[in-house]
N, CA, C and O atoms as a Maestro MAE file, in Angstrom:
{
 s_m_m2io_version
 :::
 2.0.0
}

f_m_ct {
 s_m_title
 :::
 protein
 m_atom[344] {
  # First column is atom index #
  i_m_mmod_type
  r_m_x_coord
  r_m_y_coord
  r_m_z_coord
  i_m_residue_number
  s_m_chain_name
  s_m_pdb_residue_name
  s_m_pdb_atom_name
  i_m_atomic_number
  :::
  1 25 0.844 -1.164 0.000 1 A "MET " " N  " 7
  2 3 0.000 0.000 0.000 1 A "MET " " CA " 6
  3 2 0.900 1.242 0.000 1 A "MET " " C  " 6
  4 15 1.915 1.284 0.695 1 A "MET " " O  " 8
  5 25 0.522 2.225 -0.770 2 A "THR " " N  " 7
  6 3 1.262 3.478 -0.846 2 A "THR " " CA " 6
  7 2 0.324 4.645 -0.569 2 A "THR " " C  " 6
  8 15 -0.752 4.745 -1.159 2 A "THR " " O  " 8
  9 25 0.741 5.524 0.332 3 A "ILE " " N  " 7
  10 3 0.011 6.767 0.590 3 A "ILE " " CA " 6
  11 2 1.051 7.878 0.596 3 A "ILE " " C  " 6
  12 15 1.907 7.946 1.478 3 A "ILE " " O  " 8
  13 25 0.962 8.741 -0.398 4 A "GLY " " N  " 7
  14 3 1.939 9.824 -0.521 4 A "GLY " " CA " 6
  15 2 3.338 9.269 -0.651 4 A "GLY " " C  " 6
  16 15 3.617 8.501 -1.572 4 A "GLY " " O  " 8
  17 25 4.220 9.645 0.252 5 A "ASN " " N  " 7
  18 3 5.609 9.206 0.207 5 A "ASN " " CA " 6
  19 2 5.886 8.059 1.179 5 A "ASN " " C  " 6
  20 15 7.041 7.765 1.486 5 A "ASN " " O  " 8
  21 25 4.819 7.411 1.664 6 A "THR " " N  " 7
  22 3 4.936 6.311 2.613 6 A "THR " " CA " 6
  23 2 4.424 5.029 1.976 6 A "THR " " C  " 6
  24 15 3.343 5.012 1.388 6 A "THR " " O  " 8
  25 25 5.209 3.945 2.093 7 A "VAL " " N  " 7
  26 3 4.878 2.664 1.480 7 A "VAL " " CA " 6
  27 2 4.993 1.569 2.538 7 A "VAL " " C  " 6
  28 15 5.902 1.597 3.368 7 A "VAL " " O  " 8
  29 25 4.069 0.605 2.507 8 A "THR " " N  " 7
  30 3 4.174 -0.545 3.402 8 A "THR " " CA " 6
  31 2 3.844 -1.823 2.655 8 A "THR " " C  " 6
  32 15 3.047 -1.829 1.717 8 A "THR " " O  " 8
  33 25 4.475 -2.909 3.091 9 A "ASP " " N  " 7
  34 3 4.140 -4.238 2.582 9 A "ASP " " CA " 6
  35 2 3.453 -5.056 3.678 9 A "ASP " " C  " 6
  36 15 3.243 -6.258 3.518 9 A "ASP " " O  " 8
  37 25 3.108 -4.411 4.776 10 A "GLY " " N  " 7
  38 3 2.476 -5.082 5.902 10 A "GLY " " CA " 6
  39 2 3.467 -5.487 6.983 10 A "GLY " " C  " 6
  40 15 3.075 -5.731 8.124 10 A "GLY " " O  " 8
  41 25 4.740 -5.559 6.638 11 A "ASN " " N  " 7
  42 3 5.773 -5.906 7.612 11 A "ASN " " CA " 6
  43 2 6.802 -4.802 7.802 11 A "ASN " " C  " 6
  44 15 7.499 -4.766 8.817 11 A "ASN " " O  " 8
  45 25 6.899 -3.911 6.838 12 A "ALA " " N  " 7
  46 3 7.855 -2.799 6.918 12 A "ALA " " CA " 6
  47 2 7.178 -1.540 6.392 12 A "ALA " " C  " 6
  48 15 6.297 -1.604 5.534 12 A "ALA " " O  " 8
  49 25 7.604 -0.396 6.918 13 A "VAL " " N  " 7
  50 3 7.108 0.892 6.448 13 A "VAL " " CA " 6
  51 2 8.298 1.686 5.937 13 A "VAL " " C  " 6
  52 15 9.300 1.848 6.634 13 A "VAL " " O  " 8
  53 25 8.173 2.178 4.714 14 A "MET " " N  " 7
  54 3 9.220 2.968 4.075 14 A "MET " " CA " 6
  55 2 8.725 4.402 3.909 14 A "MET " " C  " 6
  56 15 7.580 4.634 3.522 14 A "MET " " O  " 8
  57 25 9.601 5.358 4.206 15 A "LEU " " N  " 7
  58 3 9.310 6.772 4.021 15 A "LEU " " CA " 6
  59 2 10.403 7.337 3.135 15 A "LEU " " C  " 6
  60 15 11.577 7.301 3.505 15 A "LEU " " O  " 8
  61 25 10.042 7.854 1.984 16 A "HIS " " N  " 7
  62 3 11.016 8.362 1.006 16 A "HIS " " CA " 6
  63 2 12.085 7.319 0.705 16 A "HIS " " C  " 6
  64 15 13.251 7.663 0.513 16 A "HIS " " O  " 8
  65 25 11.697 6.048 0.662 17 A "GLY " " N  " 7
  66 3 12.637 4.976 0.340 17 A "GLY " " CA " 6
  67 2 13.473 4.486 1.504 17 A "GLY " " C  " 6
  68 15 14.300 3.593 1.322 17 A "GLY " " O  " 8
  69 25 13.289 5.039 2.698 18 A "ASN " " N  " 7
  70 3 14.023 4.614 3.890 18 A "ASN " " CA " 6
  71 2 13.109 3.823 4.804 18 A "ASN " " C  " 6
  72 15 12.010 4.274 5.126 18 A "ASN " " O  " 8
  73 25 13.554 2.645 5.225 19 A "CYS " " N  " 7
  74 3 12.758 1.835 6.140 19 A "CYS " " CA " 6
  75 2 12.772 2.490 7.519 19 A "CYS " " C  " 6
  76 15 13.839 2.760 8.070 19 A "CYS " " O  " 8
  77 25 11.581 2.748 8.078 20 A "ILE " " N  " 7
  78 3 11.479 3.399 9.386 20 A "ILE " " CA " 6
  79 2 10.819 2.504 10.441 20 A "ILE " " C  " 6
  80 15 10.920 2.790 11.633 20 A "ILE " " O  " 8
  81 25 10.148 1.431 10.025 21 A "ALA " " N  " 7
  82 3 9.512 0.513 10.975 21 A "ALA " " CA " 6
  83 2 9.466 -0.879 10.370 21 A "ALA " " C  " 6
  84 15 9.227 -1.047 9.174 21 A "ALA " " O  " 8
  85 25 9.703 -1.882 11.224 22 A "GLU " " N  " 7
  86 3 9.670 -3.269 10.767 22 A "GLU " " CA " 6
  87 2 9.037 -4.159 11.824 22 A "GLU " " C  " 6
  88 15 9.155 -3.920 13.026 22 A "GLU " " O  " 8
  89 25 8.358 -5.196 11.334 23 A "LYS " " N  " 7
  90 3 7.816 -6.233 12.208 23 A "LYS " " CA " 6
  91 2 8.459 -7.543 11.791 23 A "LYS " " C  " 6
  92 15 8.411 -7.909 10.617 23 A "LYS " " O  " 8
  93 25 9.067 -8.261 12.746 24 A "ASP " " N  " 7
  94 3 9.701 -9.529 12.399 24 A "ASP " " CA " 6
  95 2 8.663 -10.654 12.449 24 A "ASP " " C  " 6
  96 15 7.524 -10.415 12.850 24 A "ASP " " O  " 8
  97 25 9.035 -11.872 12.049 25 A "PRO " " N  " 7
  98 3 8.068 -12.985 12.021 25 A "PRO " " CA " 6
  99 2 7.455 -13.321 13.377 25 A "PRO " " C  " 6
  100 15 6.407 -13.964 13.427 25 A "PRO " " O  " 8
  101 25 8.084 -12.901 14.480 26 A "TRP " " N  " 7
  102 3 7.583 -13.195 15.821 26 A "TRP " " CA " 6
  103 2 6.740 -12.060 16.385 26 A "TRP " " C  " 6
  104 15 6.274 -12.140 17.522 26 A "TRP " " O  " 8
  105 25 6.540 -11.000 15.601 27 A "GLY " " N  " 7
  106 3 5.703 -9.894 16.032 27 A "GLY " " CA " 6
  107 2 6.433 -8.762 16.740 27 A "GLY " " C  " 6
  108 15 5.807 -7.791 17.166 27 A "GLY " " O  " 8
  109 25 7.762 -8.879 16.869 28 A "ASN " " N  " 7
  110 3 8.543 -7.793 17.463 28 A "ASN " " CA " 6
  111 2 8.579 -6.619 16.495 28 A "ASN " " C  " 6
  112 15 8.767 -6.811 15.293 28 A "ASN " " O  " 8
  113 25 8.401 -5.412 17.006 29 A "ILE " " N  " 7
  114 3 8.392 -4.224 16.156 29 A "ILE " " CA " 6
  115 2 9.548 -3.316 16.560 29 A "ILE " " C  " 6
  116 15 9.740 -3.013 17.737 29 A "ILE " " O  " 8
  117 25 10.314 -2.890 15.553 30 A "THR " " N  " 7
  118 3 11.407 -1.950 15.769 30 A "THR " " CA " 6
  119 2 11.176 -0.729 14.891 30 A "THR " " C  " 6
  120 15 10.554 -0.807 13.831 30 A "THR " " O  " 8
  121 25 11.696 0.403 15.363 31 A "MET " " N  " 7
  122 3 11.541 1.659 14.632 31 A "MET " " CA " 6
  123 2 12.871 2.398 14.575 31 A "MET " " C  " 6
  124 15 13.732 2.237 15.441 31 A "MET " " O  " 8
  125 25 13.016 3.216 13.531 32 A "SER " " N  " 7
  126 3 14.225 4.004 13.351 32 A "SER " " CA " 6
  127 2 13.874 5.323 12.662 32 A "SER " " C  " 6
  128 15 12.950 5.388 11.851 32 A "SER " " O  " 8
  129 25 14.617 6.355 12.995 33 A "LEU " " N  " 7
  130 3 14.490 7.621 12.275 33 A "LEU " " CA " 6
  131 2 15.210 7.541 10.931 33 A "LEU " " C  " 6
  132 15 15.124 8.467 10.124 33 A "LEU " " O  " 8
  133 25 15.914 6.449 10.689 34 A "ALA " " N  " 7
  134 3 16.595 6.189 9.411 34 A "ALA " " CA " 6
  135 2 17.519 7.333 9.007 34 A "ALA " " C  " 6
  136 15 17.688 7.619 7.821 34 A "ALA " " O  " 8
  137 25 18.114 7.980 10.002 35 A "GLY " " N  " 7
  138 3 19.027 9.079 9.729 35 A "GLY " " CA " 6
  139 2 18.359 10.423 9.522 35 A "GLY " " C  " 6
  140 15 19.035 11.414 9.249 35 A "GLY " " O  " 8
  141 25 17.040 10.472 9.647 36 A "TRP " " N  " 7
  142 3 16.280 11.696 9.367 36 A "TRP " " CA " 6
  143 2 15.408 12.068 10.553 36 A "TRP " " C  " 6
  144 15 14.270 11.608 10.651 36 A "TRP " " O  " 8
  145 25 15.917 12.885 11.447 37 A "ASN " " N  " 7
  146 3 15.150 13.364 12.601 37 A "ASN " " CA " 6
  147 2 14.316 14.562 12.153 37 A "ASN " " C  " 6
  148 15 14.559 15.699 12.559 37 A "ASN " " O  " 8
  149 25 13.324 14.277 11.306 38 A "THR " " N  " 7
  150 3 12.476 15.328 10.745 38 A "THR " " CA " 6
  151 2 11.072 15.231 11.334 38 A "THR " " C  " 6
  152 15 10.682 14.184 11.850 38 A "THR " " O  " 8
  153 25 10.310 16.328 11.256 39 A "PRO " " N  " 7
  154 3 8.916 16.265 11.730 39 A "PRO " " CA " 6
  155 2 8.114 15.173 11.018 39 A "PRO " " C  " 6
  156 15 7.288 14.513 11.649 39 A "PRO " " O  " 8
  157 25 8.340 14.974 9.733 40 A "THR " " N  " 7
  158 3 7.582 13.964 8.986 40 A "THR " " CA " 6
  159 2 7.922 12.557 9.468 40 A "THR " " C  " 6
  160 15 7.023 11.738 9.662 40 A "THR " " O  " 8
  161 25 9.201 12.268 9.661 41 A "THR " " N  " 7
  162 3 9.594 10.936 10.133 41 A "THR " " CA " 6
  163 2 9.018 10.671 11.516 41 A "THR " " C  " 6
  164 15 8.462 9.599 11.754 41 A "THR " " O  " 8
  165 25 9.140 11.620 12.424 42 A "ARG " " N  " 7
  166 3 8.588 11.444 13.769 42 A "ARG " " CA " 6
  167 2 7.065 11.287 13.718 42 A "ARG " " C  " 6
  168 15 6.500 10.473 14.449 42 A "ARG " " O  " 8
  169 25 6.408 12.059 12.864 43 A "GLU " " N  " 7
  170 3 4.949 11.966 12.721 43 A "GLU " " CA " 6
  171 2 4.532 10.573 12.254 43 A "GLU " " C  " 6
  172 15 3.588 9.996 12.793 43 A "GLU " " O  " 8
  173 25 5.225 10.034 11.262 44 A "ARG " " N  " 7
  174 3 4.879 8.696 10.757 44 A "ARG " " CA " 6
  175 2 5.087 7.643 11.835 44 A "ARG " " C  " 6
  176 15 4.220 6.796 12.050 44 A "ARG " " O  " 8
  177 25 6.241 7.688 12.521 45 A "LEU " " N  " 7
  178 3 6.513 6.694 13.556 45 A "LEU " " CA " 6
  179 2 5.501 6.799 14.698 45 A "LEU " " C  " 6
  180 15 5.011 5.779 15.183 45 A "LEU " " O  " 8
  181 25 5.188 8.007 15.125 46 A "ASN " " N  " 7
  182 3 4.204 8.191 16.193 46 A "ASN " " CA " 6
  183 2 2.822 7.743 15.753 46 A "ASN " " C  " 6
  184 15 2.065 7.195 16.554 46 A "ASN " " O  " 8
  185 25 2.481 7.969 14.487 47 A "GLY " " N  " 7
  186 3 1.196 7.523 13.960 47 A "GLY " " CA " 6
  187 2 1.099 6.010 13.920 47 A "GLY " " C  " 6
  188 15 0.062 5.442 14.260 47 A "GLY " " O  " 8
  189 25 2.179 5.353 13.504 48 A "ILE " " N  " 7
  190 3 2.206 3.882 13.494 48 A "ILE " " CA " 6
  191 2 2.012 3.361 14.908 48 A "ILE " " C  " 6
  192 15 1.203 2.462 15.138 48 A "ILE " " O  " 8
  193 25 2.753 3.923 15.854 49 A "ALA " " N  " 7
  194 3 2.644 3.488 17.250 49 A "ALA " " CA " 6
  195 2 1.226 3.686 17.776 49 A "ALA " " C  " 6
  196 15 0.691 2.817 18.465 49 A "ALA " " O  " 8
  197 25 0.624 4.814 17.457 50 A "GLU " " N  " 7
  198 3 -0.728 5.094 17.926 50 A "GLU " " CA " 6
  199 2 -1.735 4.100 17.362 50 A "GLU " " C  " 6
  200 15 -2.572 3.577 18.098 50 A "GLU " " O  " 8
  201 25 -1.659 3.839 16.069 51 A "VAL " " N  " 7
  202 3 -2.592 2.899 15.432 51 A "VAL " " CA " 6
  203 2 -2.445 1.501 16.030 51 A "VAL " " C  " 6
  204 15 -3.431 0.784 16.197 51 A "VAL " " O  " 8
  205 25 -1.202 1.118 16.353 52 A "LEU " " N  " 7
  206 3 -0.957 -0.214 16.899 52 A "LEU " " CA " 6
  207 2 -1.138 -0.281 18.420 52 A "LEU " " C  " 6
  208 15 -1.009 -1.350 19.016 52 A "LEU " " O  " 8
  209 25 -1.437 0.860 19.041 53 A "GLY " " N  " 7
  210 3 -1.632 0.889 20.479 53 A "GLY " " CA " 6
  211 2 -0.342 0.734 21.270 53 A "GLY " " C  " 6
  212 15 -0.361 0.242 22.398 53 A "GLY " " O  " 8
  213 25 0.773 1.149 20.689 54 A "LEU " " N  " 7
  214 3 2.075 1.033 21.351 54 A "LEU " " CA " 6
  215 2 2.390 2.293 22.145 54 A "LEU " " C  " 6
  216 15 1.984 3.392 21.768 54 A "LEU " " O  " 8
  217 25 3.104 2.129 23.227 55 A "LYS " " N  " 7
  218 3 3.529 3.269 24.034 55 A "LYS " " CA " 6
  219 2 4.902 3.721 23.555 55 A "LYS " " C  " 6
  220 15 5.893 3.596 24.275 55 A "LYS " " O  " 8
  221 25 4.954 4.241 22.347 56 A "ALA " " N  " 7
  222 3 6.195 4.727 21.753 56 A "ALA " " CA " 6
  223 2 5.929 6.120 21.203 56 A "ALA " " C  " 6
  224 15 4.974 6.335 20.457 56 A "ALA " " O  " 8
  225 25 6.781 7.058 21.580 57 A "ARG " " N  " 7
  226 3 6.605 8.447 21.132 57 A "ARG " " CA " 6
  227 2 7.971 9.063 20.852 57 A "ARG " " C  " 6
  228 15 8.810 9.180 21.745 57 A "ARG " " O  " 8
  229 25 8.181 9.456 19.590 58 A "PHE " " N  " 7
  230 3 9.405 10.144 19.188 58 A "PHE " " CA " 6
  231 2 9.182 11.649 19.292 58 A "PHE " " C  " 6
  232 15 8.174 12.173 18.818 58 A "PHE " " O  " 8
  233 25 10.131 12.333 19.915 59 A "THR " " N  " 7
  234 3 10.074 13.784 20.055 59 A "THR " " CA " 6
  235 2 11.451 14.356 19.742 59 A "THR " " C  " 6
  236 15 12.416 13.620 19.534 59 A "THR " " O  " 8
  237 25 11.521 15.686 19.712 60 A "LYS " " N  " 7
  238 3 12.781 16.374 19.454 60 A "LYS " " CA " 6
  239 2 12.891 17.556 20.410 60 A "LYS " " C  " 6
  240 15 11.930 18.298 20.611 60 A "LYS " " O  " 8
  241 25 14.074 17.722 20.995 61 A "ARG " " N  " 7
  242 3 14.393 18.893 21.810 61 A "ARG " " CA " 6
  243 2 15.741 19.396 21.338 61 A "ARG " " C  " 6
  244 15 16.741 18.681 21.412 61 A "ARG " " O  " 8
  245 25 15.769 20.627 20.852 62 A "GLY " " N  " 7
  246 3 17.008 21.138 20.253 62 A "GLY " " CA " 6
  247 2 17.332 20.307 19.019 62 A "GLY " " C  " 6
  248 15 16.484 20.139 18.143 62 A "GLY " " O  " 8
  249 25 18.532 19.796 18.946 63 A "ASN " " N  " 7
  250 3 18.935 18.942 17.823 63 A "ASN " " CA " 6
  251 2 18.828 17.459 18.151 63 A "ASN " " C  " 6
  252 15 19.189 16.621 17.325 63 A "ASN " " O  " 8
  253 25 18.342 17.121 19.335 64 A "TRP " " N  " 7
  254 3 18.337 15.737 19.799 64 A "TRP " " CA " 6
  255 2 16.972 15.077 19.623 64 A "TRP " " C  " 6
  256 15 15.929 15.711 19.784 64 A "TRP " " O  " 8
  257 25 17.007 13.800 19.293 65 A "ALA " " N  " 7
  258 3 15.789 12.996 19.174 65 A "ALA " " CA " 6
  259 2 15.625 12.160 20.433 65 A "ALA " " C  " 6
  260 15 16.601 11.755 21.065 65 A "ALA " " O  " 8
  261 25 14.367 11.911 20.781 66 A "TYR " " N  " 7
  262 3 14.048 11.130 21.974 66 A "TYR " " CA " 6
  263 2 12.952 10.119 21.646 66 A "TYR " " C  " 6
  264 15 12.062 10.381 20.837 66 A "TYR " " O  " 8
  265 25 13.040 8.967 22.290 67 A "LEU " " N  " 7
  266 3 11.981 7.967 22.242 67 A "LEU " " CA " 6
  267 2 11.526 7.759 23.674 67 A "LEU " " C  " 6
  268 15 12.290 7.280 24.512 67 A "LEU " " O  " 8
  269 25 10.291 8.117 23.952 68 A "ASN " " N  " 7
  270 3 9.727 8.029 25.306 68 A "ASN " " CA " 6
  271 2 10.619 8.739 26.325 68 A "ASN " " C  " 6
  272 15 10.821 8.250 27.437 68 A "ASN " " O  " 8
  273 25 11.146 9.892 25.932 69 A "GLY " " N  " 7
  274 3 11.942 10.707 26.840 69 A "GLY " " CA " 6
  275 2 13.411 10.331 26.935 69 A "GLY " " C  " 6
  276 15 14.182 11.026 27.597 69 A "GLY " " O  " 8
  277 25 13.812 9.244 26.286 70 A "ARG " " N  " 7
  278 3 15.213 8.812 26.314 70 A "ARG " " CA " 6
  279 2 15.891 9.212 25.004 70 A "ARG " " C  " 6
  280 15 15.302 9.048 23.936 70 A "ARG " " O  " 8
  281 25 17.117 9.733 25.065 71 A "PRO " " N  " 7
  282 3 17.798 10.134 23.831 71 A "PRO " " CA " 6
  283 2 18.055 8.929 22.928 71 A "PRO " " C  " 6
  284 15 18.394 7.841 23.393 71 A "PRO " " O  " 8
  285 25 17.886 9.152 21.635 72 A "VAL " " N  " 7
  286 3 18.155 8.110 20.639 72 A "VAL " " CA " 6
  287 2 19.025 8.685 19.526 72 A "VAL " " C  " 6
  288 15 19.068 9.895 19.303 72 A "VAL " " O  " 8
  289 25 19.707 7.794 18.844 73 A "GLN " " N  " 7
  290 3 20.497 8.193 17.692 73 A "GLN " " CA " 6
  291 2 19.632 8.076 16.443 73 A "GLN " " C  " 6
  292 15 18.784 7.189 16.342 73 A "GLN " " O  " 8
  293 25 19.855 8.972 15.503 74 A "ASN " " N  " 7
  294 3 19.018 9.042 14.301 74 A "ASN " " CA " 6
  295 2 19.107 7.812 13.411 74 A "ASN " " C  " 6
  296 15 18.172 7.535 12.660 74 A "ASN " " O  " 8
  297 25 20.210 7.064 13.477 75 A "ASN " " N  " 7
  298 3 20.409 5.979 12.518 75 A "ASN " " CA " 6
  299 2 20.326 4.585 13.131 75 A "ASN " " C  " 6
  300 15 20.637 3.606 12.454 75 A "ASN " " O  " 8
  301 25 19.919 4.469 14.380 76 A "LEU " " N  " 7
  302 3 19.814 3.152 15.018 76 A "LEU " " CA " 6
  303 2 18.365 2.690 15.099 76 A "LEU " " C  " 6
  304 15 17.431 3.485 14.991 76 A "LEU " " O  " 8
  305 25 18.200 1.373 15.294 77 A "TRP " " N  " 7
  306 3 16.874 0.769 15.436 77 A "TRP " " CA " 6
  307 2 16.559 0.560 16.907 77 A "TRP " " C  " 6
  308 15 17.432 0.195 17.695 77 A "TRP " " O  " 8
  309 25 15.295 0.796 17.274 78 A "TYR " " N  " 7
  310 3 14.860 0.677 18.660 78 A "TYR " " CA " 6
  311 2 13.632 -0.210 18.760 78 A "TYR " " C  " 6
  312 15 12.658 0.000 18.038 78 A "TYR " " O  " 8
  313 25 13.667 -1.209 19.655 79 A "PRO " " N  " 7
  314 3 12.491 -2.063 19.850 79 A "PRO " " CA " 6
  315 2 11.377 -1.284 20.551 79 A "PRO " " C  " 6
  316 15 11.616 -0.616 21.557 79 A "PRO " " O  " 8
  317 25 10.176 -1.374 20.020 80 A "VAL " " N  " 7
  318 3 9.029 -0.684 20.621 80 A "VAL " " CA " 6
  319 2 7.912 -1.648 21.003 80 A "VAL " " C  " 6
  320 15 6.960 -1.261 21.681 80 A "VAL " " O  " 8
  321 25 8.026 -2.907 20.569 81 A "HIS " " N  " 7
  322 3 7.028 -3.917 20.921 81 A "HIS " " CA " 6
  323 2 7.680 -5.277 20.805 81 A "HIS " " C  " 6
  324 15 8.357 -5.574 19.820 81 A "HIS " " O  " 8
  325 25 7.471 -6.106 21.822 82 A "GLY " " N  " 7
  326 3 8.012 -7.452 21.800 82 A "GLY " " CA " 6
  327 2 8.886 -7.706 23.001 82 A "GLY " " C  " 6
  328 15 8.876 -6.942 23.967 82 A "GLY " " O  " 8
  329 25 9.639 -8.779 22.938 83 A "LYS " " N  " 7
  330 3 10.433 -9.223 24.078 83 A "LYS " " CA " 6
  331 2 11.500 -8.226 24.522 83 A "LYS " " C  " 6
  332 15 11.786 -8.126 25.716 83 A "LYS " " O  " 8
  333 25 12.096 -7.486 23.583 84 A "THR " " N  " 7
  334 3 13.188 -6.595 23.960 84 A "THR " " CA " 6
  335 2 12.738 -5.155 24.136 84 A "THR " " C  " 6
  336 15 13.563 -4.297 24.449 84 A "THR " " O  " 8
  337 25 11.473 -4.864 23.949 85 A "ALA " " N  " 7
  338 3 10.983 -3.494 24.127 85 A "ALA " " CA " 6
  339 2 10.877 -3.170 25.605 85 A "ALA " " C  " 6
  340 15 10.550 -4.028 26.425 85 A "ALA " " O  " 8
  341 25 11.162 -1.910 25.931 86 A "SER " " N  " 7
  342 3 11.050 -1.527 27.345 86 A "SER " " CA " 6
  343 2 9.979 -0.477 27.517 86 A "SER " " C  " 6
  344 15 9.732 -0.024 28.634 86 A "SER " " O  " 8
  :::
 }
 m_bond[343] {
  # First column is bond index #
  i_m_from
  i_m_to
  i_m_order
  :::
  1 1 2 1
  2 2 3 1
  3 3 4 2
  4 3 5 1
  5 5 6 1
  6 6 7 1
  7 7 8 2
  8 7 9 1
  9 9 10 1
  10 10 11 1
  11 11 12 2
  12 11 13 1
  13 13 14 1
  14 14 15 1
  15 15 16 2
  16 15 17 1
  17 17 18 1
  18 18 19 1
  19 19 20 2
  20 19 21 1
  21 21 22 1
  22 22 23 1
  23 23 24 2
  24 23 25 1
  25 25 26 1
  26 26 27 1
  27 27 28 2
  28 27 29 1
  29 29 30 1
  30 30 31 1
  31 31 32 2
  32 31 33 1
  33 33 34 1
  34 34 35 1
  35 35 36 2
  36 35 37 1
  37 37 38 1
  38 38 39 1
  39 39 40 2
  40 39 41 1
  41 41 42 1
  42 42 43 1
  43 43 44 2
  44 43 45 1
  45 45 46 1
  46 46 47 1
  47 47 48 2
  48 47 49 1
  49 49 50 1
  50 50 51 1
  51 51 52 2
  52 51 53 1
  53 53 54 1
  54 54 55 1
  55 55 56 2
  56 55 57 1
  57 57 58 1
  58 58 59 1
  59 59 60 2
  60 59 61 1
  61 61 62 1
  62 62 63 1
  63 63 64 2
  64 63 65 1
  65 65 66 1
  66 66 67 1
  67 67 68 2
  68 67 69 1
  69 69 70 1
  70 70 71 1
  71 71 72 2
  72 71 73 1
  73 73 74 1
  74 74 75 1
  75 75 76 2
  76 75 77 1
  77 77 78 1
  78 78 79 1
  79 79 80 2
  80 79 81 1
  81 81 82 1
  82 82 83 1
  83 83 84 2
  84 83 85 1
  85 85 86 1
  86 86 87 1
  87 87 88 2
  88 87 89 1
  89 89 90 1
  90 90 91 1
  91 91 92 2
  92 91 93 1
  93 93 94 1
  94 94 95 1
  95 95 96 2
  96 95 97 1
  97 97 98 1
  98 98 99 1
  99 99 100 2
  100 99 101 1
  101 101 102 1
  102 102 103 1
  103 103 104 2
  104 103 105 1
  105 105 106 1
  106 106 107 1
  107 107 108 2
  108 107 109 1
  109 109 110 1
  110 110 111 1
  111 111 112 2
  112 111 113 1
  113 113 114 1
  114 114 115 1
  115 115 116 2
  116 115 117 1
  117 117 118 1
  118 118 119 1
  119 119 120 2
  120 119 121 1
  121 121 122 1
  122 122 123 1
  123 123 124 2
  124 123 125 1
  125 125 126 1
  126 126 127 1
  127 127 128 2
  128 127 129 1
  129 129 130 1
  130 130 131 1
  131 131 132 2
  132 131 133 1
  133 133 134 1
  134 134 135 1
  135 135 136 2
  136 135 137 1
  137 137 138 1
  138 138 139 1
  139 139 140 2
  140 139 141 1
  141 141 142 1
  142 142 143 1
  143 143 144 2
  144 143 145 1
  145 145 146 1
  146 146 147 1
  147 147 148 2
  148 147 149 1
  149 149 150 1
  150 150 151 1
  151 151 152 2
  152 151 153 1
  153 153 154 1
  154 154 155 1
  155 155 156 2
  156 155 157 1
  157 157 158 1
  158 158 159 1
  159 159 160 2
  160 159 161 1
  161 161 162 1
  162 162 163 1
  163 163 164 2
  164 163 165 1
  165 165 166 1
  166 166 167 1
  167 167 168 2
  168 167 169 1
  169 169 170 1
  170 170 171 1
  171 171 172 2
  172 171 173 1
  173 173 174 1
  174 174 175 1
  175 175 176 2
  176 175 177 1
  177 177 178 1
  178 178 179 1
  179 179 180 2
  180 179 181 1
  181 181 182 1
  182 182 183 1
  183 183 184 2
  184 183 185 1
  185 185 186 1
  186 186 187 1
  187 187 188 2
  188 187 189 1
  189 189 190 1
  190 190 191 1
  191 191 192 2
  192 191 193 1
  193 193 194 1
  194 194 195 1
  195 195 196 2
  196 195 197 1
  197 197 198 1
  198 198 199 1
  199 199 200 2
  200 199 201 1
  201 201 202 1
  202 202 203 1
  203 203 204 2
  204 203 205 1
  205 205 206 1
  206 206 207 1
  207 207 208 2
  208 207 209 1
  209 209 210 1
  210 210 211 1
  211 211 212 2
  212 211 213 1
  213 213 214 1
  214 214 215 1
  215 215 216 2
  216 215 217 1
  217 217 218 1
  218 218 219 1
  219 219 220 2
  220 219 221 1
  221 221 222 1
  222 222 223 1
  223 223 224 2
  224 223 225 1
  225 225 226 1
  226 226 227 1
  227 227 228 2
  228 227 229 1
  229 229 230 1
  230 230 231 1
  231 231 232 2
  232 231 233 1
  233 233 234 1
  234 234 235 1
  235 235 236 2
  236 235 237 1
  237 237 238 1
  238 238 239 1
  239 239 240 2
  240 239 241 1
  241 241 242 1
  242 242 243 1
  243 243 244 2
  244 243 245 1
  245 245 246 1
  246 246 247 1
  247 247 248 2
  248 247 249 1
  249 249 250 1
  250 250 251 1
  251 251 252 2
  252 251 253 1
  253 253 254 1
  254 254 255 1
  255 255 256 2
  256 255 257 1
  257 257 258 1
  258 258 259 1
  259 259 260 2
  260 259 261 1
  261 261 262 1
  262 262 263 1
  263 263 264 2
  264 263 265 1
  265 265 266 1
  266 266 267 1
  267 267 268 2
  268 267 269 1
  269 269 270 1
  270 270 271 1
  271 271 272 2
  272 271 273 1
  273 273 274 1
  274 274 275 1
  275 275 276 2
  276 275 277 1
  277 277 278 1
  278 278 279 1
  279 279 280 2
  280 279 281 1
  281 281 282 1
  282 282 283 1
  283 283 284 2
  284 283 285 1
  285 285 286 1
  286 286 287 1
  287 287 288 2
  288 287 289 1
  289 289 290 1
  290 290 291 1
  291 291 292 2
  292 291 293 1
  293 293 294 1
  294 294 295 1
  295 295 296 2
  296 295 297 1
  297 297 298 1
  298 298 299 1
  299 299 300 2
  300 299 301 1
  301 301 302 1
  302 302 303 1
  303 303 304 2
  304 303 305 1
  305 305 306 1
  306 306 307 1
  307 307 308 2
  308 307 309 1
  309 309 310 1
  310 310 311 1
  311 311 312 2
  312 311 313 1
  313 313 314 1
  314 314 315 1
  315 315 316 2
  316 315 317 1
  317 317 318 1
  318 318 319 1
  319 319 320 2
  320 319 321 1
  321 321 322 1
  322 322 323 1
  323 323 324 2
  324 323 325 1
  325 325 326 1
  326 326 327 1
  327 327 328 2
  328 327 329 1
  329 329 330 1
  330 330 331 1
  331 331 332 2
  332 331 333 1
  333 333 334 1
  334 334 335 1
  335 335 336 2
  336 335 337 1
  337 337 338 1
  338 338 339 1
  339 339 340 2
  340 339 341 1
  341 341 342 1
  342 342 343 1
  343 343 344 2
  :::
 }
}
């Protein structure tokens, strides 16, 4: 499914060709800013979390990105649902 600049195959979500969310075969969900700490990337990730009922929220303060109040790096993956999510 494609809506604007966002594409999904049901297991991964791509924004402008960058994967920002993935679900593995066991149902674990990970998210990444994919190197782009932009309002659009944060909006998409927060929207995905909201639709799925996940307690995951990406925000920005100054030049720093945060996931649920904890600093995150723009290019790393973070578990938001499943065994390793906190």
